N, C-alpha and C positions, 0 to 999 in steps of 0.2 A: 140463218134461219130466224125467221119472222117469230119475236114473242112476246106475249103478255103475261104478267103473273099478276095473280090474283093474290093480295095481301101483301097490304105495304111495310110487314115488320120489320126486323134484324135480320129474319133471312132473307127478304128482298136486296135490302142492300146487300149483303154479303155476294148474292147471285151476281149480282148487277158489276159488282169488281171483278166475280171471276170470271164473267163474260166479258169485260173489258178487257180483260189480262192476257199472255200469249199462255197463258198451262193450256188452255181448250181449244191449241189451232186447228185441230182436227173437226171439232167439236163448236163451229163458227156462230152463235147467238146471237140475233140480233135485239133485242129487249125494244118496240117499240112504245108499252104502255105498261101502267103500273097504278093498279085498280085498287082505292080501297077507303072503306068512307070516312075514315078518320084521318084529317088534311094532315096533323102534324105526327103524323107516324114517321120510324126513322128511314122509309125506303121511298115514302111519297118524297121528303121533304130534300133526299140523294138523290132521286129522279129527276125534280125540278133544278136543283144545282148545276146538273149533267145535259138538261134539256131534254126530255124522256117526256112522252107524254102521259100524264095523271089525269085518275077520274074518280069520283069517287060511288059510281053507275056501273058493276057487273056488264047489265043487260044493254046497256047504251054504248059502251066501251065494245063489247063484241061487236054490234049493230055496224058500227060507222067505221073500224080499223079494217082497212079492206089486206086478203094473202095473209090472214091469219096461218101460221103455219104450226106451232106448239103450243101449248095453254100449261104454266105452271100454276098448280095450287097450293097456296101456303098458308091458308087459314085454317088447320086442320078441325073445318067443321065440316059433321056430314051434310050438314041441310043445305049447306055453300054448295057442297060439291054436287049432290043430288039437281038443283036448281041449274049447274053451271051443266052436267049433262042435257037438259031439256036443249039450253039454249045457245050451244058451241054448234059455232058455221061444219058447214061439211068439207070435211078433209083435212082439219087442225083435228093434231095429234095433245093427247093431252097427259099430264105426270103432276098426280094429284101429290096429296101432303104424304100418303103410306109410301111412296117412293121419292119424297125430297131428298132421303140419307143420302142419297146418290152424292148430290149434291154439297151436303154436308161435309160430307167423308171426302169428297173433293178442295172444298173449303180449306180441310183441317190439313189436307196433304200439301196444298197451294202453303200454309200457312208456316206448315213442318221446311218446306222448303223454301220459305222466306227465310226462317229464322238459321236454318244452313248456310242460305247464303252469308244472312247477316252475318254468323259466328265464324266463317271461313274465310269471309274479307276482313273483319277485323282479328283474326289468327293472322293471314296473312302479313294486315301491317304489324302488328303486334312481335312479327319474326321480322318482316324487315328492318323495322325499328332496332330490335335488339342485333340484325346484324349489322346495319351501321353505327350501332355502341360498340359491339364489340370491332368492328372494323377500326374505328376513331379510337377506339382504347389500345387496342393492337399497335395502330400505327402512332400514337402518342409516346407508346415506350419509347424512351430516352436511348436504349440499348439495343444492338443489332436483334435481330431476331426470328428464326426459320422454322419452319414445320416440315419433317421430311417423313415422306411413306415409307411402308417397311423395308422398300427399296433402298432406301436411304438417299431419295431424290425430292428435292425443294417442293412443296406442294401447298407454301404462303409463305411471302416475307413480309415485313413491316417496312416502313419508309426510312426508321433507320441504316436497316442493312440494304436497302435500295441504296442510299446514300451513300454506305461504307461501303461498295463491294462495286457503285455504278451499274448495275443490273438491274432492270424496270422490272414489273411484279409480273410480265409478260414474257421477257423471256429468262426470268430466272425460274419459271415451270419445271419440271423434269431433271434438272440438274443436281450433281451432286455437291457437298460441301466443299471439298476439295477444287471442284469447278468454280465455283462460286467466289471462292476467297483468293485464288490463284494470283491473283493481283498483291496481293493486299502485305502487309506485316503478320500476320496468321496463317499464311499459308504453308511454313514448313511446322508449325505445330499440330497445324489440320490433319496432315499426312502421319506425323507420328499419333496420332490420337483416335484414328480411321478405327480401330480393331472395337474402341468402347461404345461403339456404336450398336456395335454385332452382339457385345454383352448385356446393354439396354433394354433390345429387343428380346433376346434369350432370358436371361432373368426379370426386369419386369423392374427394377432398381434406378431410382436416379443417381448420379455423383455430381460433385462440383469439383474442377480442380482450375490451377490457375497457370496460365499460360506468360513466359516471360521471353520477351522478344528481345530479341540480340540489339548490344551498342552497334552503331553510336546514340541509335532510336531506342533508346532502351525503354519498354513498359509492361504495364501486368493488365492483365485480365485475367478475370473472374469466368469461367466458363461453366454454366450448369445444364446439363440434359436431362429431361424429364422422360420420362415414357408416358403417352397420350394410351389409357385403353379403353377397345372398345365394349360392347354390351356385356361378354361374357368374362370379363376382365382381363383380357389378355394386350400386350404391349399393339398397338394398330399403327402406333406414330410416333415420331421423338421430334418434343420440342426443345430446340437449342436457343441458349440465354447467351451474349456476351457485353460483359460489365468491366468496363476499363477501370480501375483503382489503382493506376498508376500515383497517381496525385496522393493516396492514400497509403501506398505502401509508403513512397518517400518520406510523407509524414510522421508512418509509423517507425522508417527507419534512423529519422531525428529526433524521435521522443528516445528511439533507442536509445543510440547517441550519447546523445543528452544525460540520460539515465547512468549510460555507462562513465560518463565523464565525471558525474555525480558523485559517482560510488568510485571511483578511481580515488578520486577527491579525497571523501571519505576517509579510504582506506587507506590511505597514505599517509594523512594526517596522523602525528602524534600527538595532538592534542585529541580528548574524551567528547566523541560526535555521539547525540544521539538524539533522536525524534520520536514523538507521542503522541498520541493522538487525545483528544478531548478528555476520554475516560482513562487518561495517564496509561495506556496501551506501547508497548515501541513498535514503533514500525520501521525503526534503521536505527542499527548499533557499529559501530567502527570496528574494527577486531582490537585494537592496542584496548580499547576500553571493556570489550568481554575480556580478553583473554588476563588481564588487571585483576579479577576475578576467579580464575581458571575457568573460565567458563568459552564456547562458542558462540557467534552471534546468531545463529538459529536457538539457543536455549534461550534468548530474548524476547524474540520476535511474537508480538500478540500475548504479549505477557506484560501482568503490572510490577513496577518498581520491589513491591513485596513478595512477589512470588519468586525471585532471583537472585535478590540481594540482602546483605542482614538488616533486622529489623530497624533501627536506628537508623541507619542510613536512609534504606525507603524511605520512612518516614521525614526525614529531613527534606527528603528530591520528593514527594507530594504533594508539602507545604511550598513549597520554593514554586514548582511548577503551578500549582493553587493560585498564587497571588500573581505570576508571569498571567494569567488566563484572565482572572478579575480585572486585573488593572487595564490589561491590554498592551502590555509595555514594554519593553527587556528591563532587568532588573542584574545587577553585578553583585559576585557571594563571595564574601572569602569559606572555602569548607576543610575542614581537616577529615580525611578517607584510612581508616587503615589497613592496607595491605601488606600479608606476609609479617603483620606484627608492630609495624611499621607505622607511624601517622607522616602522612602524605599532603601536603599545604595545596590547594590548588584555588584558582582564579577562574572563579564559573560566570559564566554570562549564559543567561536564559533569556529567551524572547518568542515572541507571540507569532505562528504560520497562520498566512491567511491563502485563502481561494482563491479565484479569478473575479472573485464579486467583491471581495474584501472583506467575507467574512472568515474571521475565528476558524481553525481548522484541528492546531494542535499548538507546537510548544516545541523548540529545539532549544538544544542545551550542549553549550562548548565549555570542556574545562582543560586546562594548561595545567599542569604538575609544576607549579614553582619550588616545590623544596628544596632543591639545589639552590635556587637562588638565593630563597631562603636562608639555608644554610651559610651560604659564598658572603649575604649581606653581615650574616652574625659574627662569621667567622673573619670579614674586613677588621668588623667593631672591636674583635677579642682581641688581632692580630695587632690593631692601632692601638688599643690600649699597653699591651704586650710591649711592643715597640716604644711608646712613651714613657711605660715605664721601666724599659731593658735600660734607656737612655739615662733614665735618671739616677736607676742602682746603678750604672761604672761610673758616675761619676758622685755620688754618695759615696758607695764604696770605696774609693781611692782615697777621696778626701777622709774617712773615717780610719782607714786599716791602720795609717802610720800614726793619729794618735793610740790608737788602740796597742800598735806596737811598744811603744814609750809604755804605757799604763803596765804593761803586761810585766815586758823586760823590769820595773823599778820594782812590781808588787814581790817577782822572783824573787830580786836580788835581796829586798828585805827580810825576804822570809827566810833566807838565808841567811841572813846575821841576828838574827832573833833567837835567844834559846828557844828548846823545843815546851817548858815549861813557861813564857810570856803569852800572857791574855791575850796581845795583838794580833796573834798568830793568826786564830779562828775567821778575826776580820780579814788579815790579808786571800785566807783559803776562800774566802766568799768574793772579794775581790779577783784575782784571778779566775776563780769558775765561770763570772759573768761576763769578761773579758774574752776568757775563750768561747762562751757562746755566743758575744758579741762579732769575735772575730770567723765561726759557722755562719751565721748569720750573712756577714760579710760575703766571704766564698759563696754560698747561695746565689746572693745578688746578682755577683761577678759572673755564676756561672749560668744563670737566669738572661744576664744582659749578654754572652757571648751568642746564646742559640745556636748553635753550628748545622748548618747546611747538612744534610744526611749522608752520610754516605754508603748510595743505593748497590744495591744488587737482588738477587734471584735470592730469596728467602722463606721457607712454608710456614706459615704462622701456626702451626702444633712444634714445630721446632724452638720458635720465640717462647711459645706457653710450659712447654718442654726444659729449656733453661733455665724461665723464670722460675717455676717450683722448683729445681734443684737448690736455687740460690737461696730459696725461704725456706721448706722445710723444715732446715735445722735451726731456725733461727726460735730463740726460749720463748718471743713471743707466738709460734706458732703449734705450742707447745696441746694446746687446750683444743687447738683448729681442728676442725675433719675435711680437709678439701675433696670434694668430689666431682674428677673432672667426667665433663663429656664431650671427646673430641669427634670429630665427625674427620673418616679415613678420606682419600683421597680429592682434600681440598686443593684447589691449585696455589700456585707458590705469586707471593707480592714482590714488587717493586720496592724495596727499603733499608734500612738501616738496623741491623739486628741489635745492638750495643743500644740503640736512643726505645729501638719496639720491645725492648727486655726492659726498660727502664720505667715505661710507660707501664705496663704488665705489674711490675713490683711497686710502685706509688701507688696504682689501682690497689693491692692486694694488701699491701700495709694499713691504707686506710680501712678498707674491709676489717681486717684486724681490728684496728684501732674502734671502731663503729660499733664493734659488738664487745668490747672490751676482754681478748685476748679469748675470748669461748664462744662459739658456736658453728658455722656450718660456711663453707665458702665453696661454691659453684663457680668451676672454671671453667668455660664453653669455647670450642669455634664452631663454625656454620659457614654453610658459601650460599648466597642467593644467584643460583643460576643465571634471573628476567635482570636483575641489576650487572650483574657480572664483578658480584664486592664480596670480600671474607669478612667475617665477625669473630674479634674475639670478644667475650663479656667475662665478666668478673660480677657475680651474686651475692651479695651476706643476708644475714636473718636477722640484720640487725635492725634500729631502731627505725632506718631510712631517711630521708631529708624531707623537711616541711618544705611544702609547696612553693613556699612565697622564697624561697634560699635557692632554690634550683636556678635561677636564670643569673645565680649571680655565684655559685660555686666554684667558677673556674678563673674567677675575675683576682688578679695579682694581691696578695697581702688579706684575702677574706679565710677567715677561718673560724669554726667551731672547736675548736680542740684545745687553742692557746698557743697553737705553732707559728708558725711564720708564712703558711696561708701561697707559699708559691709550689708546692706540689703539683695541683692539678692542673696550676696554669703552662706551669711546664710541661704536663703531659698535652695538654690540647697544643700549645706550639710544636710537639715536635710530630703527633697527628694531623694538622694542618700541613705543618711541611714536607706531608708523606700522601697529599692531597685524600687526605681521608675526614674522618668527623669522628665525634663521639656524641653520644646520644643516653641519657639519662634516664632510666622508667622507675616509678618507687611500683610494686605489685600487690596487689590488694591482703594476700598472705601476711606484707612487711616485709622488712629492709632495702635495699637500693640494687638495680642493675645497671652498671656502666657497658657500654657497647662498644668498642673502637671498631669503626667498618672502614676498611680500606681498597681500593681499586684493585682487582685482581692483574698479574704485572702480563703484557701483552705475549701472546703464544707465535 
């Protein structure tokens, strides 16, 4: 339909676009001319660009254009419309500006359609991009992945699943997991756990399980099955993922084995071993260390020394640990720790612990009880002294004994020849008395030099004490002494010589009586240390005690604070040493002295 547009504004441009598009296929409109006196109007310029005739004069345009079928007036001016009615060609139809809204509606509809098409196109591209992204993401998952519908048949697999099973995406569709995994190492486990798929669809709950394949190609898989919900929140499909964790499991087994070996090592060690973090909390303690304080290993874990150990010991441990951490190097200490009332000597090594980055994360302590070695060293020194003195004493005693016998014989003979009132008799009595005293000293020297080997037999410590008490209770020097007996029942026997052990107890009690000037209280006690499997016979007095600077000398031969020959304690030491025991001395705060004879229990 040949059409002339009267008015070259934006409306004219919009109608030209409408006529050129496919929106009005049923209403074909051929715009042959656009009329407007303003040559810069948008419709005029657009028409010129498209090769459509333009004219500034409406009368001229309508007169020379042939076969005009439709005139559309867009000026909105009634004067123009009245003039147009007078000059329009016969047979031409007219749509004035009062009906032009039809075209604006069409233009609006076209614009909306265009926008909708653009939106749909954009959405389709976005969906395609997201689909490609999700598919790439799905295919790039290194683990085999499958999606099953409610009938437990595959509707999607990723490339890893395809490579693992040998099924292409097309061939996998509609097959069950049992069919897809039939030729893989997971076939048996798949059949065994198929019932779980029904549980997932029924409960809507995901589950994870570890599958272990049979040797020789033993492998571990972590299998996760997750329900995919529909918009009503009901399980509509199942996402299955198989993650191979063989290396992870084997590494964990190696770590567990290493931990077990480490635990077995420290648990079996006789040395005390402990590990602490930088804050001083115990991370590991071996049983021998915990049991020494009457505790279990769990009593230490996570706690600091002051929470589980005596205050003084805890302070020493904290100071030494901090020194190791501050210097970041190992240190060796000699420490004394009291256990069951007995001082134990330890050689202690402390060193820092580092992590894989070389940073200090804690400290380790290894403590070795060297009490026995210390005692043995002391016993060896004492034994060497006793042996040397014994050899000397034996030689000297024999050399002195003969002259003493002569002196004594001549003095006694002279006494017999002198009258009773002779003034020299008193001098001879002194000679005889002192000669007899020298003879007693010589006899003691000979007894000391002999050091007879004990005649061992099973003997009860309580019987040794009882027999010793029977011998001393009637002695005059014990008349004003209270003897307090603290005898522990059911003490195991020891392997010893009853006569020699009684001699030890007698000497200790006599020394105690002398120390108290024959007035006071003596406590005699027996006990059994189950952990060390040793028996104790202790003699305690409430005398003045022993000066600290003399404790190390009292067992040396000829050392005495009482003017005696100083062989009593040396003899006791020798007897106990030959019984594979030890003597310990302590001076309690309340005064006095305590001598403990410690002997191993007889083997049962």
